[in-house]
FIRORO-440454 format. One record per residue (C-alpha): residue in one letter; x, z, y. Coordinates in nm, 2 decimals, always signed. Layout:
N
aa / east / up / north
a / X / Z / Y
...
This chain:
454
aa / east / up / north
m / +6.84 / +14.84 / +24.80
e / +7.10 / +15.12 / +24.78
t / +6.99 / +15.22 / +24.43
q / +6.99 / +14.87 / +24.31
d / +7.33 / +14.81 / +24.45
a / +7.45 / +15.13 / +24.27
i / +7.31 / +15.01 / +23.94
s / +7.48 / +14.67 / +23.98
r / +7.81 / +14.85 / +24.04
i / +7.75 / +15.08 / +23.74
i / +7.71 / +14.77 / +23.51
l / +8.04 / +14.63 / +23.65
l / +8.22 / +14.96 / +23.62
i / +8.13 / +15.01 / +23.25
g / +8.27 / +14.67 / +23.15
g / +7.96 / +14.45 / +23.21
k / +7.65 / +14.39 / +23.01
e / +7.85 / +14.26 / +22.72
n / +8.01 / +14.60 / +22.67
i / +7.67 / +14.78 / +22.63
n / +7.54 / +14.83 / +22.28
n / +7.25 / +15.06 / +22.38
v / +7.12 / +15.26 / +22.68
w / +6.86 / +15.53 / +22.71
h / +6.80 / +15.84 / +22.92
c / +6.71 / +16.21 / +22.90
m / +6.56 / +16.43 / +23.17
t / +6.86 / +16.38 / +23.41
r / +7.11 / +16.14 / +23.26
l / +7.16 / +15.77 / +23.18
r / +7.33 / +15.76 / +22.84
f / +7.53 / +15.46 / +22.72
d / +7.66 / +15.36 / +22.38
l / +7.94 / +15.13 / +22.46
i / +8.16 / +14.88 / +22.26
d / +8.48 / +14.98 / +22.44
d / +8.50 / +15.31 / +22.63
n / +8.84 / +15.22 / +22.78
k / +8.67 / +14.97 / +23.01
v / +8.48 / +15.25 / +23.19
e / +8.60 / +15.34 / +23.55
k / +8.46 / +15.69 / +23.55
e / +8.61 / +15.80 / +23.88
e / +8.46 / +15.50 / +24.06
i / +8.12 / +15.56 / +23.91
k / +8.12 / +15.92 / +24.04
k / +8.17 / +15.79 / +24.40
l / +7.85 / +15.58 / +24.39
p / +7.55 / +15.71 / +24.61
g / +7.29 / +15.89 / +24.40
v / +7.53 / +15.96 / +24.11
l / +7.59 / +16.33 / +24.06
g / +7.86 / +16.29 / +23.79
a / +7.99 / +16.09 / +23.50
q / +8.16 / +16.18 / +23.17
l / +8.25 / +16.04 / +22.83
q / +8.13 / +16.29 / +22.57
s / +8.12 / +16.24 / +22.20
d / +8.18 / +15.87 / +22.23
q / +7.89 / +15.85 / +22.47
l / +7.90 / +15.77 / +22.85
q / +7.67 / +16.00 / +23.04
i / +7.59 / +15.93 / +23.41
i / +7.41 / +16.22 / +23.58
i / +7.14 / +16.11 / +23.82
g / +6.90 / +16.40 / +23.84
p / +6.52 / +16.39 / +23.86
k / +6.52 / +16.02 / +23.97
v / +6.67 / +15.91 / +23.64
n / +6.35 / +15.74 / +23.51
s / +6.33 / +15.50 / +23.81
w / +6.70 / +15.43 / +23.78
y / +6.66 / +15.36 / +23.41
e / +6.37 / +15.11 / +23.47
r / +6.58 / +14.93 / +23.73
l / +6.88 / +14.93 / +23.50
l / +6.68 / +14.77 / +23.22
a / +6.55 / +14.51 / +23.46
a / +6.91 / +14.43 / +23.56
l / +7.03 / +14.42 / +23.20
g / +6.75 / +14.22 / +23.04
t / +6.79 / +14.25 / +22.66
v / +7.06 / +14.50 / +22.58
g / +7.29 / +14.45 / +22.29
e / +7.24 / +14.08 / +22.19
e / +7.59 / +13.98 / +22.31
a / +7.74 / +14.32 / +22.22
a / +7.61 / +14.30 / +21.86
e / +7.85 / +14.01 / +21.78
k / +8.15 / +14.23 / +21.87
p / +8.29 / +14.51 / +21.64
r / +8.18 / +14.86 / +21.76
q / +8.41 / +15.16 / +21.78
r / +8.37 / +15.38 / +21.47
k / +8.20 / +15.70 / +21.56
g / +8.24 / +16.05 / +21.40
l / +7.95 / +16.24 / +21.25
v / +7.92 / +16.47 / +21.56
s / +7.90 / +16.17 / +21.79
l / +7.64 / +16.00 / +21.58
f / +7.44 / +16.32 / +21.56
m / +7.45 / +16.38 / +21.93
d / +7.36 / +16.02 / +22.01
t / +7.07 / +16.04 / +21.77
v / +6.93 / +16.37 / +21.89
s / +6.96 / +16.30 / +22.26
g / +6.83 / +15.94 / +22.22
v / +6.53 / +16.05 / +22.01
f / +6.43 / +16.36 / +22.22
g / +6.52 / +16.24 / +22.57
p / +6.23 / +16.00 / +22.62
i / +5.97 / +16.24 / +22.48
v / +6.08 / +16.55 / +22.67
p / +5.83 / +16.49 / +22.96
a / +5.54 / +16.48 / +22.71
i / +5.64 / +16.80 / +22.53
a / +5.75 / +16.98 / +22.85
g / +5.42 / +16.90 / +23.02
a / +5.22 / +17.00 / +22.72
g / +5.43 / +17.31 / +22.68
m / +5.37 / +17.41 / +23.04
i / +4.99 / +17.38 / +23.00
k / +5.02 / +17.59 / +22.68
g / +5.22 / +17.85 / +22.86
l / +4.98 / +17.88 / +23.15
l / +4.69 / +17.90 / +22.90
a / +4.86 / +18.19 / +22.72
g / +4.91 / +18.36 / +23.05
l / +4.54 / +18.32 / +23.15
i / +4.43 / +18.46 / +22.81
a / +4.67 / +18.75 / +22.83
l / +4.53 / +18.83 / +23.18
k / +4.18 / +18.79 / +23.04
a / +4.11 / +18.54 / +23.31
v / +3.93 / +18.32 / +23.05
p / +3.76 / +18.44 / +22.73
q / +3.97 / +18.36 / +22.43
n / +3.69 / +18.20 / +22.22
s / +3.54 / +17.99 / +22.51
d / +3.50 / +17.62 / +22.51
s / +3.73 / +17.60 / +22.81
v / +4.02 / +17.75 / +22.61
m / +3.95 / +17.51 / +22.32
i / +3.96 / +17.21 / +22.55
i / +4.28 / +17.31 / +22.73
d / +4.44 / +17.40 / +22.40
l / +4.37 / +17.06 / +22.25
i / +4.52 / +16.90 / +22.55
a / +4.83 / +17.12 / +22.52
s / +4.86 / +17.12 / +22.14
g / +4.79 / +16.76 / +22.06
v / +5.15 / +16.65 / +22.14
f / +5.30 / +16.91 / +21.91
y / +5.06 / +16.86 / +21.62
f / +5.11 / +16.48 / +21.63
l / +5.49 / +16.51 / +21.72
p / +5.59 / +16.29 / +21.42
f / +5.42 / +15.99 / +21.59
f / +5.61 / +16.04 / +21.91
l / +5.94 / +16.09 / +21.72
a / +5.87 / +15.78 / +21.51
v / +5.84 / +15.56 / +21.81
s / +6.15 / +15.71 / +21.98
a / +6.36 / +15.70 / +21.66
a / +6.26 / +15.34 / +21.60
k / +6.40 / +15.24 / +21.94
i / +6.72 / +15.42 / +21.87
f / +6.76 / +15.29 / +21.52
k / +6.64 / +14.94 / +21.63
t / +6.37 / +14.89 / +21.37
n / +6.00 / +14.80 / +21.40
e / +5.82 / +15.07 / +21.60
y / +5.48 / +15.00 / +21.44
l / +5.61 / +15.02 / +21.08
a / +5.78 / +15.35 / +21.19
v / +5.45 / +15.49 / +21.31
a / +5.29 / +15.37 / +20.98
v / +5.54 / +15.58 / +20.78
a / +5.47 / +15.88 / +21.01
a / +5.10 / +15.82 / +20.95
c / +5.15 / +15.85 / +20.58
l / +5.32 / +16.19 / +20.63
m / +5.03 / +16.30 / +20.86
y / +4.74 / +16.17 / +20.65
p / +4.46 / +16.43 / +20.60
t / +4.47 / +16.41 / +20.22
l / +4.83 / +16.54 / +20.22
i / +4.78 / +16.79 / +20.50
d / +4.46 / +16.93 / +20.34
a / +4.64 / +16.97 / +20.00
a / +4.92 / +17.15 / +20.18
k / +4.68 / +17.39 / +20.35
a / +4.50 / +17.46 / +20.02
l / +4.83 / +17.53 / +19.86
a / +4.93 / +17.77 / +20.14
a / +4.60 / +17.95 / +20.12
h / +4.65 / +17.99 / +19.74
h / +4.32 / +17.82 / +19.66
e / +4.23 / +17.79 / +19.29
g / +4.34 / +17.46 / +19.15
a / +4.56 / +17.37 / +19.45
a / +4.84 / +17.15 / +19.33
s / +5.20 / +17.17 / +19.45
a / +5.24 / +16.79 / +19.40
l / +5.04 / +16.47 / +19.38
w / +5.13 / +16.22 / +19.11
l / +5.17 / +15.85 / +19.15
l / +5.09 / +15.67 / +18.82
n / +5.14 / +16.00 / +18.64
a / +5.51 / +15.95 / +18.67
v / +5.63 / +16.00 / +19.03
p / +5.57 / +16.34 / +19.19
i / +5.49 / +16.36 / +19.56
p / +5.56 / +16.72 / +19.68
v / +5.28 / +16.86 / +19.90
f / +5.40 / +16.97 / +20.25
n / +5.23 / +16.99 / +20.59
y / +5.43 / +16.76 / +20.81
a / +5.23 / +16.83 / +21.13
s / +5.47 / +16.93 / +21.41
s / +5.77 / +16.85 / +21.18
v / +6.09 / +16.70 / +21.33
i / +6.36 / +16.62 / +21.08
p / +6.15 / +16.44 / +20.80
v / +6.02 / +16.17 / +21.03
i / +6.36 / +16.10 / +21.20
f / +6.54 / +16.05 / +20.87
s / +6.24 / +15.85 / +20.73
v / +6.26 / +15.61 / +21.02
l / +6.64 / +15.58 / +20.97
a / +6.58 / +15.50 / +20.60
l / +6.31 / +15.24 / +20.70
k / +6.57 / +15.05 / +20.90
y / +6.79 / +14.99 / +20.60
i / +6.50 / +14.94 / +20.36
y / +6.35 / +14.67 / +20.59
a / +6.69 / +14.50 / +20.63
w / +6.74 / +14.50 / +20.25
v / +6.39 / +14.36 / +20.18
d / +6.43 / +14.09 / +20.45
r / +6.76 / +13.99 / +20.29
i / +6.63 / +13.93 / +19.94
m / +6.29 / +13.80 / +20.04
p / +6.25 / +13.41 / +20.02
e / +6.20 / +13.26 / +20.37
v / +5.85 / +13.14 / +20.30
l / +5.73 / +13.48 / +20.20
k / +5.90 / +13.69 / +20.47
t / +5.61 / +13.70 / +20.73
v / +5.37 / +13.87 / +20.49
f / +5.57 / +14.04 / +20.22
t / +5.87 / +14.18 / +20.40
p / +5.66 / +14.43 / +20.61
t / +5.44 / +14.49 / +20.31
l / +5.72 / +14.59 / +20.07
a / +5.92 / +14.76 / +20.34
l / +5.63 / +14.98 / +20.43
f / +5.55 / +15.07 / +20.07
l / +5.91 / +15.15 / +19.98
g / +5.97 / +15.33 / +20.32
a / +5.66 / +15.54 / +20.28
l / +5.74 / +15.62 / +19.92
a / +6.09 / +15.73 / +20.01
a / +5.96 / +15.95 / +20.29
l / +5.70 / +16.11 / +20.07
v / +5.91 / +16.16 / +19.75
v / +6.26 / +16.24 / +19.88
i / +6.32 / +16.23 / +20.26
g / +6.02 / +16.43 / +20.37
p / +6.07 / +16.73 / +20.13
v / +6.45 / +16.73 / +20.19
g / +6.39 / +16.72 / +20.57
i / +6.15 / +17.01 / +20.54
w / +6.41 / +17.22 / +20.35
l / +6.69 / +17.11 / +20.59
g / +6.48 / +17.22 / +20.89
k / +6.41 / +17.55 / +20.72
a / +6.78 / +17.59 / +20.65
l / +6.87 / +17.54 / +21.02
a / +6.60 / +17.80 / +21.11
w / +6.73 / +18.04 / +20.84
f / +7.08 / +18.00 / +20.98
i / +6.97 / +18.11 / +21.33
e / +6.76 / +18.38 / +21.17
g / +7.06 / +18.50 / +20.98
l / +7.25 / +18.52 / +21.31
f / +6.97 / +18.74 / +21.44
g / +6.98 / +18.93 / +21.12
i / +7.34 / +19.03 / +21.18
s / +7.25 / +19.15 / +21.53
a / +6.99 / +19.01 / +21.77
g / +7.20 / +19.11 / +22.07
f / +7.51 / +18.94 / +21.92
a / +7.30 / +18.62 / +21.86
g / +7.19 / +18.63 / +22.22
l / +7.54 / +18.68 / +22.34
v / +7.67 / +18.38 / +22.15
v / +7.38 / +18.14 / +22.23
g / +7.37 / +18.25 / +22.60
a / +7.75 / +18.19 / +22.63
i / +7.75 / +17.84 / +22.48
r / +7.43 / +17.71 / +22.65
p / +7.58 / +17.63 / +23.00
v / +7.88 / +17.45 / +22.83
a / +7.63 / +17.27 / +22.60
i / +7.44 / +17.14 / +22.90
l / +7.76 / +17.04 / +23.07
t / +7.88 / +16.84 / +22.77
g / +7.53 / +16.69 / +22.70
m / +7.50 / +16.87 / +22.36
h / +7.21 / +17.09 / +22.46
h / +6.96 / +16.87 / +22.28
a / +7.10 / +16.99 / +21.95
m / +6.90 / +17.31 / +21.98
t / +6.57 / +17.13 / +22.04
p / +6.50 / +17.04 / +21.67
i / +6.57 / +17.40 / +21.57
a / +6.33 / +17.54 / +21.83
l / +6.06 / +17.30 / +21.73
q / +6.11 / +17.37 / +21.36
n / +6.08 / +17.75 / +21.44
f / +5.75 / +17.69 / +21.61
s / +5.63 / +17.49 / +21.32
d / +5.74 / +17.73 / +21.05
r / +5.71 / +18.07 / +21.21
g / +5.48 / +18.01 / +21.51
y / +5.74 / +18.14 / +21.75
d / +6.09 / +18.08 / +21.87
m / +6.36 / +18.30 / +22.02
l / +6.61 / +18.03 / +22.13
m / +6.41 / +17.89 / +22.42
p / +6.39 / +18.22 / +22.60
m / +6.77 / +18.21 / +22.60
m / +6.77 / +17.86 / +22.74
f / +6.55 / +18.01 / +23.01
m / +6.81 / +18.28 / +23.09
a / +7.09 / +18.01 / +23.11
n / +6.89 / +17.81 / +23.36
m / +6.82 / +18.11 / +23.58
s / +7.19 / +18.21 / +23.56
i / +7.29 / +17.87 / +23.68
a / +7.04 / +17.89 / +23.96
g / +7.17 / +18.23 / +24.07
a / +7.53 / +18.11 / +24.08
t / +7.43 / +17.80 / +24.28
f / +7.23 / +18.01 / +24.53
a / +7.54 / +18.22 / +24.58
i / +7.75 / +17.91 / +24.66
w / +7.48 / +17.81 / +24.91
r / +7.50 / +18.15 / +25.07
v / +7.88 / +18.16 / +25.11
s / +7.92 / +17.79 / +25.21
k / +7.97 / +17.71 / +25.58
n / +7.95 / +17.34 / +25.56
r / +7.60 / +17.23 / +25.67
q / +7.59 / +16.92 / +25.45
e / +7.71 / +17.10 / +25.15
r / +7.46 / +17.38 / +25.21
t / +7.17 / +17.12 / +25.20
v / +7.29 / +16.97 / +24.88
t / +7.36 / +17.31 / +24.72
l / +7.02 / +17.45 / +24.81
s / +6.85 / +17.14 / +24.66
a / +7.05 / +17.18 / +24.34
a / +6.97 / +17.56 / +24.32
i / +6.60 / +17.50 / +24.36
s / +6.61 / +17.22 / +24.09
a / +6.78 / +17.47 / +23.85
l / +6.52 / +17.73 / +23.93
l / +6.26 / +17.46 / +23.82
g / +6.44 / +17.39 / +23.50
i / +6.66 / +17.09 / +23.60
t / +7.02 / +17.22 / +23.59
e / +7.24 / +16.91 / +23.60
p / +7.25 / +16.88 / +23.98
a / +7.37 / +17.24 / +24.00
l / +7.62 / +17.21 / +23.72
f / +7.77 / +16.87 / +23.81
g / +7.72 / +16.87 / +24.18
v / +7.82 / +17.24 / +24.25
l / +7.95 / +17.45 / +23.96
t / +8.21 / +17.20 / +23.83
r / +8.37 / +17.22 / +24.18
y / +8.36 / +17.60 / +24.17
k / +8.50 / +17.70 / +23.83
k / +8.47 / +18.08 / +23.90
a / +8.10 / +18.03 / +23.98
f / +8.06 / +17.85 / +23.64
v / +8.23 / +18.14 / +23.47
a / +7.99 / +18.38 / +23.65
a / +7.69 / +18.18 / +23.54
t / +7.81 / +18.18 / +23.18
i / +7.87 / +18.56 / +23.18
a / +7.52 / +18.62 / +23.33
s / +7.36 / +18.38 / +23.08
s / +7.53 / +18.56 / +22.78
l / +7.44 / +18.91 / +22.89
a / +7.08 / +18.82 / +22.99
s / +7.03 / +18.64 / +22.66
a / +7.17 / +18.94 / +22.47
f / +6.93 / +19.17 / +22.66
i / +6.61 / +18.97 / +22.58
a / +6.72 / +18.90 / +22.22
f / +6.77 / +19.28 / +22.17
f / +6.41 / +19.34 / +22.27
g / +6.28 / +19.05 / +22.06
v / +6.15 / +18.83 / +22.34
r / +6.00 / +18.51 / +22.19
l / +5.78 / +18.21 / +22.28
y / +5.48 / +18.08 / +22.09
g / +5.50 / +17.72 / +22.22
y / +5.75 / +17.48 / +22.36
i / +5.78 / +17.50 / +22.74
l / +6.02 / +17.38 / +23.01
s / +6.27 / +17.66 / +23.10
s / +6.17 / +17.70 / +23.46
i / +6.06 / +17.99 / +23.68
f / +5.71 / +17.86 / +23.63
s / +5.75 / +17.93 / +23.26
l / +5.70 / +18.31 / +23.32
p / +5.32 / +18.31 / +23.25
a / +5.40 / +18.19 / +22.89
y / +5.57 / +18.53 / +22.83
i / +5.27 / +18.74 / +22.95
g / +5.21 / +18.99 / +22.66
p / +5.41 / +19.25 / +22.48
y / +5.75 / +19.09 / +22.58
f / +5.67 / +19.01 / +22.94
i / +5.85 / +19.31 / +23.10
f / +6.17 / +19.23 / +22.91
a / +6.15 / +18.85 / +22.99
l / +6.10 / +18.94 / +23.36
s / +6.39 / +19.19 / +23.34
g / +6.61 / +18.92 / +23.17
v / +6.53 / +18.67 / +23.46
a / +6.63 / +18.94 / +23.71
i / +6.95 / +19.01 / +23.52
a / +7.04 / +18.64 / +23.50
i / +6.98 / +18.56 / +23.87
i / +7.11 / +18.88 / +24.03
l / +7.42 / +18.91 / +23.80
s / +7.52 / +18.55 / +23.84
f / +7.46 / +18.56 / +24.22
t / +7.66 / +18.88 / +24.26
l / +7.95 / +18.78 / +24.03
t / +7.98 / +18.44 / +24.21
t / +7.97 / +18.60 / +24.55
l / +8.26 / +18.84 / +24.44
l / +8.46 / +18.57 / +24.27
v / +8.43 / +18.28 / +24.51
r / +8.61 / +18.32 / +24.84
r / +8.43 / +18.24 / +25.16
e / +8.52 / +17.90 / +25.31
p / +8.72 / +17.92 / +25.63
């Protein structure tokens, strides 16, 4: 009952159920959107058993749990019942654009990370097997494994629609229906024909010969569906408000779906596609100035981004790169950051003399090596500031190194040591060297900077 007691205490220490507007989780953190942040007793929360840390970041309370966060989240929901009914009657604190953006990104992507990380790992292992010629590239086995791995990414708009509907508090099935319009074969086939420059391929379909619907392939897209679901929320509320009570049951969802789908197809989808391309072009422009400089910058900000909970902001850009270009250079840098954090934490484990601390530190270091860095960052490196600096330096230099040699990934994969098979190919030796630089440099710098305990 220790976990349940801790959860009960968390609810009290954040101002009670009535102070919670929304709650969700990512890979390692419980995330709360609260009515009044001043009611949070952060230092008391940090003392609870099983809690690795707590912070208020971008108007969002983040409680770091680690790999057990899903079981904590389920128990929290059971303890809370329906979240937000009482809170909805009270005025909320006005949030800035950055806070809203971070809440949205972390809320939408957090729940689906296990699916895309699992599929990405399968995809990476398959790429490694093909590169090693362990399986024939055109075999049925490769086709079957690839469809298991690629299905999540191809149909990503459906996953995003469900997750976004929960965050925006609108009907999940209508959200999926809007995503289905974007994913309908008629539109995708027209986009493929246009891309292949087939004779007679149209750049737009016409509704009633008056409304043009631009032709795009929305498979694997990110931004269009998120904004379409956000628009659906307001369209549904407007339709429900003007619809006579006797007609609401049938005609509110009918009109909301029609208008929501039309808005997605005519305006939001195309704008989302171009916005996604603009983000990718911005990153590409950074690489255009200097690949090494881009790596230096991204590698330096990554540990801080994880610490502040803003690291999810890079996920849409990486996914958009996979969709547009077939590869991405940001995720290898995330890999370098994780390995640097692991190296610094292993160094703290080595120099520590306290037996209990060594046990906790070793567990955190191994978790970081496997791609889960929050236990290392919040449980270890925040207490050893010089070790955090060492990890940041190593992450920056290792990222600059791999960026200089053009290391890239061809599919989303969790940034763990087991991700290495995904790099097998022309960039493997540079990826392997980058990992070595990240771990050895952070380990060495931490050992030199952090004094041995008496």
